[in-house]
C-alpha positions in Angstrom: 28.2 -3.1 -42.3 29.2 0.5 -42.9 31.8 1.5 -40.5 31.4 5.3 -39.2 33.8 7.9 -38.1 34.0 8.1 -33.9 32.7 11.3 -33.9 29.7 10.2 -35.9 29.0 7.1 -33.6 29.1 9.8 -31.0 26.1 11.2 -32.5 24.5 8.5 -33.5 24.8 6.5 -29.9 22.8 8.8 -27.4 20.1 9.7 -30.7 19.4 5.6 -30.6 18.8 5.2 -27.2 16.8 8.2 -27.0 14.8 7.2 -30.1 14.4 3.4 -28.0 13.2 5.6 -24.7 10.5 7.6 -26.0 9.5 4.7 -28.2 8.9 2.7 -24.8 7.7 5.8 -23.2 4.8 6.5 -25.8 4.0 2.3 -25.3 3.7 2.7 -21.6 1.5 5.8 -22.6 -0.5 3.7 -24.7 -1.0 0.9 -22.3 -1.6 3.4 -19.6 -4.6 4.6 -21.2 -6.1 1.0 -22.6 -5.7 0.1 -19.0 -7.9 2.9 -17.4 -10.5 2.7 -19.8 -10.7 -0.9 -19.6 -11.4 -0.7 -15.6 -13.6 2.4 -16.0 -15.8 0.0 -18.5 -15.7 -2.9 -15.8 -16.8 -0.1 -13.0 -19.5 0.8 -14.7 -20.4 -2.2 -15.9 -20.7 -3.6 -12.1 -22.7 -0.3 -11.2 -25.3 -1.1 -13.7 -25.3 -5.1 -12.7 -25.7 -3.6 -8.9 -28.5 -1.8 -9.7 -29.8 -4.2 -11.9 -29.7 -6.4 -9.0 -31.3 -3.9 -6.1 -34.3 -4.1 -9.0 -34.6 -7.9 -9.1 -33.8 -8.7 -5.4 -36.7 -8.1 -3.4 -39.1 -10.1 -5.8 -35.8 -12.6 -6.5 -35.7 -13.7 -2.2 -32.5 -13.0 -1.9 -29.2 -11.4 -3.5 -28.0 -15.3 -4.6 -31.5 -15.9 -6.4 -31.3 -12.4 -8.0 -27.7 -13.3 -9.6 -28.7 -16.5 -10.9 -32.0 -14.7 -12.4 -30.0 -12.2 -13.2 -26.8 -14.2 -15.5 -30.0 -17.1 -16.6 -33.4 -16.3 -17.1 -33.9 -15.3 -20.8 -35.7 -12.2 -21.3 -38.3 -12.8 -24.1 -39.3 -9.3 -24.8 -35.7 -8.2 -25.3 -34.8 -11.0 -27.7 -34.8 -14.0 -25.4 -31.3 -12.6 -24.1 -30.5 -12.9 -19.7 -29.8 -9.6 -18.2 -26.2 -9.5 -18.0 -25.8 -10.9 -21.5 -28.1 -7.3 -22.7 -25.8 -5.3 -19.9 -23.2 -6.6 -21.3 -24.0 -5.4 -24.9 -24.5 -1.5 -23.4 -28.1 -2.0 -23.3 -28.2 -1.9 -19.5 -31.5 1.4 -20.2 -33.8 -1.6 -21.9 -33.4 -4.1 -18.6 -33.8 -0.9 -16.9 -37.1 -0.3 -18.6 -38.5 -3.7 -18.8 -38.2 -4.0 -15.2 -39.7 -0.9 -14.7 -42.4 -2.4 -16.3 -42.8 -5.5 -14.6 -42.5 -4.0 -10.8 -45.9 -1.3 -12.4 -47.5 -4.9 -13.1 -46.8 -5.5 -16.1 -46.2 -8.6 -17.8 -43.2 -10.4 -18.6 
């Protein structure tokens, strides 16, 4: 291991501490940004879930029945996937259009 003079160590040690602190701070910023983005995505999915459930509930009979339909009913016109799967894929608009079509008397 190389030997450094006390003057060199007096420079290297504070710089290395500063560098480590900057790395930790940067990692914290990256994590906070990721966490905030995930929170936004979850809130957006929740809003979409509620909007769809609000449309389903009147003909499903209850919120629980609407939730069951939302999670399990395969929508043939949208590839046989449940509304929940479609929302998770970012296809909320497709589900809303489908429900609007049904509400106007169209075929399921």
